[in-house]
C-alpha positions as CSV (number, residue, x, y, z in Angstrom):
1,X,36.2,2.4,1.3
2,X,36.4,4.2,-2.0
3,X,33.3,4.6,-4.2
4,X,34.8,2.2,-6.7
5,X,35.1,-0.5,-4.0
6,X,31.4,-0.9,-3.6
7,X,29.5,-3.6,-5.3
8,X,26.6,-1.2,-5.9
9,X,25.4,2.3,-4.9
10,X,22.3,1.1,-3.2
11,X,20.7,-2.1,-1.8
12,X,17.0,-2.2,-1.4
13,X,15.5,-5.0,0.8
14,X,12.1,-6.1,-0.5
15,X,10.7,-6.5,-4.1
16,X,7.2,-5.5,-3.4
17,X,5.7,-2.4,-5.0
18,X,7.2,0.0,-2.5
19,X,10.7,-1.6,-2.6
20,X,10.7,-1.5,-6.3
21,X,9.5,2.1,-6.4
22,X,12.4,3.0,-4.1
23,X,14.8,1.2,-6.4
24,X,13.2,2.9,-9.4
25,X,13.6,6.4,-7.9
26,X,17.3,5.7,-7.1
27,X,18.0,4.2,-10.5
28,X,16.5,7.3,-12.2
29,X,19.0,9.4,-10.4
30,X,21.9,7.4,-11.9
31,X,22.4,5.1,-8.9
32,X,23.3,1.4,-9.4
33,X,20.8,-0.7,-7.4
34,X,20.4,-4.2,-6.2
35,X,17.0,-5.3,-4.9
36,X,17.1,-8.3,-2.5
37,X,13.9,-10.5,-2.4
38,X,13.7,-13.7,-0.4
39,X,10.8,-15.1,-2.4
40,X,11.2,-16.7,-5.9
41,X,9.1,-14.0,-7.5
42,X,8.6,-10.3,-7.1
43,X,5.5,-8.8,-5.4
44,X,4.5,-11.9,-3.5
45,X,3.5,-10.3,-0.2
46,X,1.3,-7.3,0.5
47,X,1.5,-6.1,-3.1
48,X,-0.3,-9.2,-4.4
49,X,-3.1,-9.2,-1.9
50,X,-4.9,-5.8,-1.8
51,X,-7.8,-3.9,-3.4
52,X,-5.7,-2.4,-6.3
53,X,-7.4,0.9,-5.6
54,X,-6.0,4.3,-6.5
55,X,-7.0,6.3,-3.5
56,X,-7.6,10.1,-3.7
57,X,-6.2,11.0,-0.3
58,X,-9.1,12.3,1.7
59,X,-9.2,9.5,4.3
60,X,-5.9,10.5,6.0
61,X,-5.2,13.2,8.6
62,X,-4.0,16.5,7.1
63,X,-0.2,16.9,7.5
64,X,0.4,13.1,7.7
65,X,2.7,11.2,5.4
66,X,-0.2,9.1,4.4
67,X,-2.1,12.1,3.2
68,X,0.8,13.8,1.4
69,X,2.3,10.7,-0.2
70,X,-1.1,9.4,-1.3
71,X,-2.0,12.6,-3.1
72,X,1.5,12.8,-4.7
73,X,1.5,9.1,-5.5
74,X,-1.9,9.2,-7.2
75,X,-0.8,12.0,-9.5
76,X,2.4,10.1,-10.3
77,X,0.5,6.9,-11.0
78,X,-1.8,8.6,-13.5
79,X,1.3,9.6,-15.5
80,X,3.2,6.3,-15.0
81,X,0.5,3.8,-15.8
82,X,-0.5,4.9,-19.3
83,X,3.1,5.5,-20.2
84,X,4.0,1.9,-19.3
85,X,0.9,0.2,-20.7
86,X,-0.4,-0.8,-17.3
87,X,-4.2,-1.4,-17.1
88,X,-6.1,1.1,-15.0
89,X,-9.3,3.0,-14.9
90,X,-10.1,6.3,-13.4
91,X,-13.6,5.1,-12.4
92,X,-14.3,7.4,-9.4
93,X,-15.4,6.5,-5.9
94,X,-18.4,7.2,-3.7
95,X,-17.8,7.4,0.1
96,X,-21.3,6.9,1.5
97,X,-23.2,7.6,4.7
98,X,-25.8,4.9,5.2
99,X,-27.3,6.5,8.3
100,X,-28.0,10.1,9.3
101,X,-25.5,9.6,12.2
102,X,-22.7,9.2,9.6
103,X,-23.2,12.6,7.9
104,X,-21.0,14.4,10.3
105,X,-18.1,12.0,9.6
106,X,-18.7,12.4,5.9
107,X,-18.6,16.2,6.2
108,X,-15.4,16.0,8.2
109,X,-13.8,13.8,5.5
110,X,-14.9,16.2,2.8
111,X,-13.2,19.1,4.6
112,X,-10.1,17.0,5.3
113,X,-9.9,16.0,1.6
114,X,-9.9,19.6,0.6
115,X,-7.2,20.5,3.1
116,X,-5.1,17.6,1.8
117,X,-5.2,19.0,-1.7
118,X,-7.6,16.4,-3.2
119,X,-9.2,17.7,-6.3
120,X,-12.6,16.8,-7.8
121,X,-14.4,16.2,-4.6
122,X,-18.2,16.8,-4.4
123,X,-20.5,16.5,-1.4
124,X,-23.8,15.2,-2.6
125,X,-27.1,14.0,-1.2
126,X,-28.5,10.5,-1.3
127,X,-30.8,11.1,-4.2
128,X,-27.9,12.4,-6.4
129,X,-25.8,9.4,-5.4
130,X,-28.6,7.1,-6.4
131,X,-28.9,8.7,-9.8
132,X,-25.2,8.0,-10.3
133,X,-25.5,4.4,-9.0
134,X,-29.2,3.2,-9.0
135,X,-28.5,0.1,-6.9
136,X,-27.0,2.2,-4.1
137,X,-28.6,3.0,-0.8
138,X,-27.3,6.0,1.2
139,X,-28.4,9.3,2.8
140,X,-25.3,11.2,1.5
141,X,-22.0,10.7,-0.2
142,X,-18.7,12.2,-1.3
143,X,-18.0,11.8,-5.0
144,X,-14.2,11.5,-5.7
145,X,-13.7,11.6,-9.4
146,X,-9.9,11.1,-9.1
147,X,-10.1,7.7,-7.5
148,X,-9.5,4.6,-9.6
149,X,-8.4,1.0,-10.0
150,X,-5.2,-0.5,-11.5
151,X,-3.7,-3.9,-12.2
152,X,-1.1,-4.2,-9.5
153,X,1.0,-6.9,-11.1
154,X,1.3,-4.8,-14.2
155,X,2.7,-1.9,-12.1
156,X,5.2,-4.3,-10.4
157,X,6.4,-5.6,-13.8
158,X,6.7,-2.1,-15.2
159,X,8.9,-1.1,-12.2
160,X,11.0,-4.2,-12.7
161,X,11.5,-3.2,-16.3
162,X,12.5,0.3,-15.4
163,X,15.0,-0.9,-12.8
164,X,16.6,-3.4,-15.1
165,X,16.6,-0.9,-17.9
166,X,18.7,1.4,-15.8
167,X,21.2,-1.3,-15.1
168,X,19.7,-2.5,-11.7
169,X,19.5,-6.1,-10.5
170,X,16.6,-7.9,-8.7
171,X,18.0,-10.9,-6.8
172,X,15.4,-13.5,-6.1
173,X,15.7,-16.2,-3.5
174,X,18.1,-13.9,-1.8
175,X,17.0,-13.3,1.9
176,X,18.6,-10.5,3.8
177,X,20.5,-11.9,6.8
178,X,22.0,-8.7,8.3
179,X,24.0,-5.6,7.8
180,X,26.8,-3.6,9.4
181,X,28.4,-0.3,8.7
182,X,31.7,-0.5,7.0
183,X,33.7,2.7,6.8
184,X,31.5,5.0,4.7
185,X,29.0,2.3,3.5
186,X,27.3,-0.9,4.3
187,X,28.2,-4.6,4.3
188,X,25.1,-6.7,3.7
189,X,24.9,-10.4,4.3
190,X,22.7,-12.3,1.8
191,X,21.5,-15.9,2.2
192,X,20.1,-18.4,-0.2
193,X,21.7,-21.2,-2.3
194,X,24.9,-19.1,-2.7
195,X,25.3,-16.9,0.4
196,X,27.3,-13.7,-0.2
197,X,28.3,-10.3,1.2
198,X,27.5,-7.2,-0.8
199,X,28.7,-3.7,-0.1
200,X,26.8,-0.5,-0.9
201,X,26.8,3.2,0.0
202,X,23.1,3.2,0.8
203,X,20.6,0.7,2.3
204,X,16.8,0.8,2.2
205,X,14.6,-1.5,4.2
206,X,11.2,-1.8,2.4
207,X,10.4,-5.3,3.5
208,X,6.7,-4.9,4.4
209,X,5.7,-7.6,7.0
210,X,9.4,-8.4,7.6
211,X,10.6,-4.8,8.1
212,X,10.9,-5.1,11.9
213,X,12.8,-8.4,11.6
214,X,15.2,-6.8,9.1
215,X,15.8,-3.7,11.3
216,X,16.7,-6.0,14.2
217,X,19.4,-7.6,12.0
218,X,21.1,-4.3,11.4
219,X,24.0,-3.8,13.8
220,X,23.6,-0.6,15.8
221,X,20.0,0.0,14.8
222,X,18.3,1.4,18.0
223,X,15.7,-0.9,19.3
224,X,13.5,2.0,20.4
225,X,13.1,3.0,16.7
226,X,11.6,-0.4,15.8
227,X,7.8,-0.1,16.2
228,X,5.7,-3.1,17.2
229,X,4.2,-5.1,14.4
230,X,0.5,-6.2,14.5
231,X,-0.9,-8.4,11.7
232,X,-4.1,-7.1,10.3
233,X,-5.8,-9.8,8.3
234,X,-8.3,-8.7,5.6
235,X,-10.7,-11.2,4.0
236,X,-12.2,-10.5,0.6
237,X,-15.3,-12.1,-0.9
238,X,-16.1,-12.0,-4.7
239,X,-19.6,-11.6,-6.1
240,X,-21.2,-14.3,-8.2
241,X,-22.9,-12.3,-10.9
242,X,-22.8,-9.0,-12.5
243,X,-21.0,-6.1,-10.9
244,X,-23.7,-3.8,-9.4
245,X,-21.7,-0.5,-9.5
246,X,-19.5,1.3,-11.9
247,X,-17.7,3.4,-9.3
248,X,-16.0,2.2,-6.1
249,X,-18.2,2.3,-3.1
250,X,-16.8,2.9,0.4
251,X,-18.9,3.3,3.6
252,X,-17.5,5.7,6.2
253,X,-14.4,4.1,7.8
254,X,-14.3,1.8,10.8
255,X,-11.8,2.2,13.6
256,X,-8.3,1.2,12.4
257,X,-9.2,0.7,8.7
258,X,-11.3,1.9,5.8
259,X,-13.8,-0.9,6.2
260,X,-15.5,-3.4,3.9
261,X,-16.0,-1.7,0.5
262,X,-17.0,-2.5,-3.0
263,X,-14.5,-2.5,-5.9
264,X,-14.6,-3.7,-9.4
265,X,-11.3,-4.9,-10.9
266,X,-10.0,-4.0,-14.3
267,X,-11.5,-7.2,-15.7
268,X,-15.0,-6.3,-14.4
269,X,-15.2,-8.7,-11.4
270,X,-16.8,-7.3,-8.3
271,X,-15.1,-7.8,-4.9
272,X,-15.9,-6.8,-1.3
273,X,-13.4,-6.3,1.5
274,X,-11.2,-6.2,3.4
275,X,-12.5,-6.6,6.9
276,X,-10.0,-6.3,9.8
277,X,-9.0,-9.3,12.0
278,X,-6.0,-9.0,14.2
279,X,-4.2,-12.4,14.0
280,X,-1.1,-13.9,15.5
281,X,0.4,-15.5,12.4
282,X,0.4,-15.0,8.7
283,X,-2.4,-17.2,7.2
284,X,-3.8,-16.4,3.8
285,X,-6.8,-18.7,4.0
286,X,-10.1,-16.8,3.7
287,X,-12.2,-17.1,6.9
288,X,-15.4,-18.5,5.6
289,X,-17.2,-17.7,8.8
290,X,-17.0,-14.0,7.9
291,X,-19.5,-14.5,5.1
292,X,-22.5,-13.6,7.2
293,X,-20.8,-10.4,8.5
294,X,-19.9,-9.4,4.9
295,X,-23.5,-10.0,3.7
296,X,-25.0,-7.8,6.5
297,X,-22.3,-5.1,6.0
298,X,-22.7,-4.9,2.2
299,X,-26.5,-4.7,2.5
300,X,-26.1,-1.4,4.3
301,X,-25.2,0.2,1.0
302,X,-26.5,-2.5,-1.5
303,X,-29.8,-3.9,-0.2
304,X,-30.1,-5.9,-3.4
305,X,-27.3,-8.3,-2.6
306,X,-28.8,-11.7,-3.3
307,X,-28.6,-14.5,-0.7
308,X,-25.5,-16.7,-1.2
309,X,-24.0,-14.5,-3.9
310,X,-20.7,-13.9,-2.0
311,X,-17.9,-16.5,-2.3
312,X,-14.5,-16.6,-0.6
313,X,-11.9,-14.8,-2.7
314,X,-8.6,-14.1,-1.1
315,X,-7.0,-12.7,2.0
316,X,-4.2,-10.3,2.7
317,X,-2.1,-9.3,5.8
318,X,-1.4,-5.7,6.6
319,X,1.7,-4.6,8.6
320,X,-0.1,-2.5,11.2
321,X,1.6,-0.4,13.8
322,X,-1.5,-0.3,16.1
323,X,-3.4,-3.0,17.9
324,X,-7.1,-3.6,18.4
325,X,-8.9,-0.5,19.7
326,X,-5.9,1.8,19.0
327,X,-6.0,4.6,16.5
328,X,-4.3,4.0,13.2
329,X,-1.0,5.8,13.0
330,X,1.1,7.2,10.2
331,X,3.7,5.6,7.9
332,X,7.1,5.5,9.5
333,X,9.9,6.4,7.2
334,X,13.1,6.8,9.2
335,X,16.1,8.6,7.8
336,X,19.6,8.9,9.5
337,X,18.3,11.8,11.6
338,X,15.9,9.4,13.4
339,X,18.2,6.3,13.9
340,X,21.7,7.8,13.6
341,X,23.0,5.5,10.9
342,X,24.2,7.2,7.7
343,X,23.0,6.0,4.4
344,X,20.0,4.0,5.8
345,X,16.3,4.5,5.4
346,X,13.8,2.2,7.0
347,X,10.1,1.9,6.3
348,X,7.6,0.5,8.7
349,X,3.8,0.1,8.6
350,X,3.4,0.8,4.9
351,X,-0.1,-0.5,4.4
352,X,-3.0,1.3,2.7
353,X,-2.6,3.6,0.8
354,X,0.9,2.1,0.2
355,X,0.1,1.0,-3.4
356,X,-1.3,4.4,-4.4
357,X,1.6,6.1,-2.6
358,X,4.4,3.8,-3.9
359,X,6.0,6.1,-6.5
360,X,5.9,9.1,-4.1
361,X,7.3,6.9,-1.3
362,X,10.2,6.0,-3.7
363,X,10.9,9.7,-4.4
364,X,10.7,10.5,-0.6
365,X,13.3,7.8,0.1
366,X,15.6,9.0,-2.6
367,X,15.3,12.5,-1.3
368,X,16.1,11.5,2.3
369,X,19.2,9.6,1.2
370,X,20.4,12.5,-0.9
371,X,19.9,14.9,2.1
């Protein structure tokens, strides 16, 4: 098949923030791109149900994709967001130890952050942290000045504008049905009201919670390269009343996740979450029964939380590659060297810090396809 015979240079499956970032990176390199999205709007999955936090990169093991792409992605976001008029704030974050027993974990995270190349970190005592945030209770903290918040929908729309400005197409209500190699490219089957077959030189699977399902629909994709999927539900509760902190506040992490934290969105509303519940099916209803757990957890670092001040907010589902009691693994970004299929990159388990890392993930995918 000659280059001129392809419908497009690249097809990206998934119009969440990561899929759009991949399409943006390819479009910037002069590739024609089609993004397939089964929903009627972009960014309806993981991208619309998260903390909207710009992470610094200190939570993740040195040398991991999470660590490298988070640090690179954060820097890229701070260039991209103001240039595209997306609301954000570099408000800073405090990672707090609420017990003396947590200090060793805090010191480990501080050292790990430095090894990961995170700038602007300071290890401070509880009194210093309280001077920064008078309502806070802790015995020690890490101050991360490069952490922040953003308006995720604005980022998604900005990426859409860039893709379409470079001649790309985002096809909505266009579910991916399967793909097979065809000479030196891919034939991709698309469902919807008008089913079709598209051809492309390159194929990217960035389908979030559906990534494993999509990989199984690709002829010749080795089953051993498809990791198991675990659904990690995260409930969020909003605060009725004035936001207590200017900075983000994170306790030391829990097994498998960063734990319930405080964040203030760009509109000034205070939120707490997410917790971690492993579930068997996607269900975005907030588990009201978690309110008592949230109240007790939040009072570890904010003793002044009034009774009854938390109300159910929203819930998200994270595509975890580990189950209950298992350690959290790394992002999985598989290039042809891993699965043996030319022109294909598959992404699995892109959860936190996927939003922060999105632009860097896009660049990584474009590089892998070029190589």
